[in-house]
C-alpha positions as CSV (number, residue, x, y, z in Angstrom):
1,X,2.0,7.7,-3.9
2,X,-0.8,10.2,-4.1
3,X,-0.6,10.0,-7.9
4,X,-0.6,6.2,-8.4
5,X,-1.8,4.9,-5.0
6,X,-5.1,6.7,-4.7
7,X,-7.7,6.5,-7.4
8,X,-8.9,9.5,-9.3
9,X,-12.5,9.2,-7.9
10,X,-11.0,9.7,-4.4
11,X,-8.3,12.3,-5.1
12,X,-8.5,14.1,-8.5
13,X,-5.1,14.5,-10.1
14,X,-6.0,18.2,-10.9
15,X,-5.8,18.9,-7.1
16,X,-2.5,17.2,-6.9
17,X,-1.1,19.1,-9.8
18,X,-2.0,22.4,-8.1
19,X,-0.4,21.2,-4.8
20,X,2.8,20.3,-6.6
21,X,2.8,23.5,-8.5
22,X,2.5,25.4,-5.2
23,X,5.5,23.5,-3.7
24,X,7.6,24.3,-6.7
25,X,6.6,28.0,-6.5
26,X,8.0,28.0,-2.9
27,X,11.4,27.2,-4.4
28,X,11.5,23.4,-4.0
29,X,13.5,21.7,-6.8
30,X,12.1,18.3,-7.8
31,X,14.4,15.8,-9.5
32,X,12.6,12.8,-11.0
33,X,13.8,9.4,-12.3
34,X,16.4,9.0,-9.6
35,X,16.6,6.0,-7.4
36,X,18.7,6.8,-4.3
37,X,20.8,3.8,-3.5
38,X,21.0,2.7,-7.1
39,X,21.4,5.5,-9.6
40,X,23.0,7.7,-7.0
41,X,24.7,6.6,-3.7
42,X,23.3,8.0,-0.5
43,X,26.8,9.1,0.5
44,X,26.8,11.6,-2.5
45,X,23.8,13.3,-1.0
46,X,25.5,13.5,2.4
47,X,28.4,15.3,0.8
48,X,26.2,17.8,-1.0
49,X,23.6,18.6,1.6
50,X,23.7,19.7,5.3
51,X,20.5,17.8,6.1
52,X,18.5,15.0,4.5
53,X,14.9,13.8,5.1
54,X,14.0,10.3,4.1
55,X,10.3,9.8,3.2
56,X,10.4,6.7,1.0
57,X,7.2,5.2,2.4
58,X,6.0,1.6,2.6
59,X,6.1,0.3,-0.9
60,X,6.9,-3.4,-0.3
61,X,3.7,-5.4,-0.7
62,X,2.8,-8.2,1.7
63,X,1.7,-11.6,0.4
64,X,-0.4,-14.4,1.8
65,X,2.2,-17.0,0.9
66,X,-0.3,-19.7,0.0
67,X,-0.3,-22.1,-3.0
68,X,-1.1,-20.6,-6.4
69,X,-0.4,-17.0,-5.4
70,X,1.9,-16.5,-8.4
71,X,-0.7,-17.3,-11.0
72,X,-1.5,-14.8,-13.8
73,X,-4.4,-12.5,-12.8
74,X,-3.3,-12.2,-9.2
75,X,-1.9,-8.7,-8.3
76,X,-0.6,-6.9,-5.3
77,X,-2.6,-3.8,-4.5
78,X,0.5,-1.7,-5.4
79,X,0.8,-3.2,-8.9
80,X,-3.0,-3.1,-9.5
81,X,-3.4,0.6,-8.6
82,X,-0.1,1.6,-10.3
83,X,-1.2,0.0,-13.6
84,X,-4.6,1.7,-13.4
85,X,-3.6,5.1,-12.1
86,X,-0.2,5.8,-13.4
87,X,0.1,3.5,-16.5
88,X,-3.5,4.0,-17.7
89,X,-4.1,0.2,-18.0
90,X,-7.8,0.9,-18.4
91,X,-7.0,2.5,-21.8
92,X,-5.3,-0.6,-23.3
93,X,-4.3,-0.9,-26.2
94,X,-3.9,2.8,-26.5
95,X,-1.5,2.5,-23.5
96,X,0.5,-0.7,-23.5
97,X,0.1,-1.8,-19.9
98,X,-2.8,-4.2,-19.8
99,X,-4.6,-5.3,-16.7
100,X,-6.8,-8.5,-16.5
101,X,-10.3,-7.8,-15.1
102,X,-12.7,-10.8,-15.3
103,X,-16.3,-11.1,-14.3
104,X,-15.6,-11.8,-10.7
105,X,-12.8,-9.9,-8.8
106,X,-11.7,-10.8,-5.2
107,X,-9.8,-8.3,-3.1
108,X,-8.1,-9.7,0.0
109,X,-7.9,-7.3,2.9
110,X,-10.0,-4.8,4.8
111,X,-8.2,-1.5,4.8
112,X,-8.7,1.7,2.8
113,X,-6.5,0.3,0.0
114,X,-8.7,-2.8,-0.3
115,X,-11.7,-0.6,-0.7
116,X,-10.0,1.4,-3.4
117,X,-9.1,-1.7,-5.3
118,X,-12.6,-3.2,-5.0
119,X,-14.2,0.0,-6.2
120,X,-11.7,0.4,-9.0
121,X,-12.5,-3.1,-10.2
122,X,-16.1,-2.2,-10.7
123,X,-15.2,0.9,-12.7
124,X,-13.1,-1.3,-14.9
125,X,-16.1,-3.5,-15.8
126,X,-16.1,-6.3,-13.2
127,X,-19.6,-7.8,-12.8
128,X,-18.9,-8.8,-9.2
129,X,-16.3,-7.3,-6.8
130,X,-15.8,-9.1,-3.5
131,X,-13.8,-8.2,-0.5
132,X,-12.7,-11.2,1.7
133,X,-11.6,-10.3,5.2
134,X,-10.6,-12.7,8.0
135,X,-12.3,-10.8,10.8
136,X,-15.8,-9.4,11.2
137,X,-17.1,-6.1,9.8
138,X,-16.6,-4.5,13.2
139,X,-12.9,-5.0,12.9
140,X,-12.4,-3.6,9.5
141,X,-9.4,-1.2,9.6
142,X,-10.8,0.9,6.7
143,X,-12.5,4.2,7.5
144,X,-16.3,3.7,8.0
145,X,-17.2,6.1,5.1
146,X,-14.9,4.2,2.7
147,X,-16.8,1.0,3.6
148,X,-20.1,2.6,3.1
149,X,-19.1,4.0,-0.2
150,X,-18.0,0.5,-1.3
151,X,-21.3,-1.0,-0.3
152,X,-23.2,1.8,-2.1
153,X,-21.3,1.0,-5.3
154,X,-22.1,-2.7,-5.1
155,X,-19.0,-4.2,-3.5
156,X,-19.8,-7.5,-1.7
157,X,-18.2,-8.7,1.5
158,X,-17.1,-12.1,2.7
159,X,-16.4,-11.7,6.4
160,X,-14.7,-14.2,8.7
161,X,-13.1,-15.9,5.8
162,X,-9.5,-16.3,4.6
163,X,-8.0,-17.7,1.3
164,X,-6.1,-20.9,1.6
165,X,-5.1,-21.6,-2.1
166,X,-5.7,-20.5,-5.6
167,X,-6.5,-22.8,-8.6
168,X,-5.3,-22.4,-12.2
169,X,-6.8,-23.0,-15.6
170,X,-5.0,-24.7,-18.5
171,X,-3.2,-21.4,-19.4
172,X,-1.9,-20.6,-16.0
173,X,-4.5,-18.0,-15.1
174,X,-6.3,-18.0,-11.7
175,X,-9.7,-19.6,-12.0
176,X,-10.7,-20.4,-8.4
177,X,-10.1,-19.7,-4.8
178,X,-10.4,-22.1,-1.8
179,X,-11.1,-20.2,1.5
180,X,-11.8,-21.3,5.0
181,X,-14.2,-19.9,7.6
182,X,-12.8,-18.1,10.7
183,X,-14.0,-17.3,14.2
184,X,-12.7,-14.6,16.5
185,X,-10.7,-15.6,19.6
186,X,-9.0,-13.5,22.3
187,X,-7.5,-10.1,21.5
188,X,-4.0,-10.1,20.0
189,X,-1.1,-7.5,20.4
190,X,-3.1,-5.0,18.3
191,X,-6.1,-5.1,20.6
192,X,-8.3,-6.8,18.0
193,X,-9.7,-10.3,18.5
194,X,-7.5,-12.8,16.8
195,X,-9.0,-14.8,13.9
196,X,-8.9,-18.6,14.3
197,X,-9.6,-21.1,11.5
198,X,-12.6,-23.4,11.8
199,X,-11.5,-26.9,10.8
200,X,-13.1,-28.6,7.8
201,X,-14.9,-25.4,6.8
202,X,-13.3,-24.9,3.4
203,X,-15.3,-23.6,0.4
204,X,-14.4,-23.0,-3.2
205,X,-15.5,-20.2,-5.5
206,X,-14.7,-19.2,-9.1
207,X,-12.6,-16.1,-9.5
208,X,-11.1,-14.3,-12.5
209,X,-8.9,-11.7,-10.8
210,X,-7.4,-11.5,-7.4
211,X,-5.9,-8.4,-5.6
212,X,-3.9,-8.9,-2.5
213,X,-4.3,-5.8,-0.3
214,X,-3.2,-6.9,3.2
215,X,-0.7,-4.1,3.8
216,X,2.8,-2.9,2.9
217,X,6.1,-3.0,4.6
218,X,8.6,-0.1,4.6
219,X,10.6,0.3,1.4
220,X,13.8,-1.6,2.0
221,X,16.2,0.2,-0.5
222,X,17.5,3.0,1.7
223,X,17.7,1.0,5.0
224,X,19.7,-1.7,3.1
225,X,22.1,0.6,1.4
226,X,22.9,3.2,4.1
227,X,25.6,2.2,6.6
228,X,24.9,3.1,10.2
229,X,21.2,3.6,9.7
230,X,19.4,1.8,12.5
231,X,16.1,0.0,11.7
232,X,13.4,-1.9,13.6
233,X,12.4,-5.5,13.3
234,X,10.1,-4.8,10.4
235,X,12.6,-2.7,8.4
236,X,11.3,0.7,9.5
237,X,13.9,3.4,10.1
238,X,14.2,4.3,13.8
239,X,14.0,8.0,14.7
240,X,14.1,10.1,17.9
241,X,11.5,12.6,19.1
242,X,13.0,15.1,16.6
243,X,12.6,12.7,13.7
244,X,16.4,12.4,13.5
245,X,17.8,8.9,12.6
246,X,20.9,7.3,14.0
247,X,23.0,9.3,11.6
248,X,23.5,13.0,12.4
249,X,21.8,15.3,9.9
250,X,19.6,12.6,8.5
251,X,15.9,12.7,9.4
252,X,13.0,10.5,8.4
253,X,9.2,10.4,8.7
254,X,6.0,8.9,7.4
255,X,5.5,5.2,6.5
256,X,9.2,4.5,6.3
257,X,9.3,5.0,10.1
258,X,5.8,3.9,11.2
259,X,4.9,1.3,8.7
260,X,1.9,1.7,6.4
261,X,-0.4,4.5,7.7
262,X,-2.3,7.5,6.2
263,X,-1.3,10.4,4.0
264,X,-2.3,12.8,6.7
265,X,0.1,11.3,9.3
266,X,2.9,11.3,6.7
267,X,2.3,15.0,5.9
268,X,2.2,15.8,9.7
269,X,5.5,14.0,10.1
270,X,7.0,16.0,7.3
271,X,6.0,19.3,8.8
272,X,7.3,18.4,12.3
273,X,10.6,17.0,10.8
274,X,11.0,20.3,8.9
275,X,10.9,22.2,12.1
276,X,13.5,19.9,13.6
277,X,15.7,20.2,10.5
278,X,15.4,24.0,10.7
279,X,16.5,24.0,14.4
280,X,19.4,21.6,13.6
281,X,20.7,23.8,10.8
282,X,20.6,26.9,12.9
283,X,22.2,25.4,16.0
284,X,24.0,22.2,14.9
């Protein structure tokens, strides 16, 4: 995730390479191109190892579920950032993974990932990069410094607005977005004021590229393929205070247990879980 989910301008790959090299020097063996639950059953790992830690993150993108969302030129934040960071879409045709960046790019969402997408779009040549967010600026979940950096680079904001549909051109590409104005009501379960639509307040604007960055859900592959693994309503793996799951010897942490959060929290969970695993292996 650090490689393909966070742009180079925020986390240089050179730093990551050094971190990974350090981990390998500690004696950690890294096996790539393996999808647990598909290329290898989880049960095989249980036979081979005395303890397992699951850190598969939150890689399932959320969608708006509105008309036109499947048009060409509309990406999830995951796909957009992966194409750019990992598959070098910005170097097409030298690399064969193109990405469509038009004159006007809309990013839907208000978190750190949305800021990354909007800023990346400008670096890829967009003339205008907008963020549309259904609450006000004060409710933005992104870190304040990320918002300020986006503003400094020219990202524009549409607050208290929410897309309702997308329009297509004759080739099936997105060409327009209808959005509706919102107002803030009483606080919801998150403690933030709930956005409420204002009737008959729709507007339409021309768009060339849309990026949906409204969050991710826990990666479903492991929870769906491991028998006896208890999960929450949103698909997150349930753990106790020691980060142990419902299966003895199997631990988990990070976004797969909490839902989409920060790299720092995931790293913290990994360190605390490691202490629990160490105690478990010594005492059983």
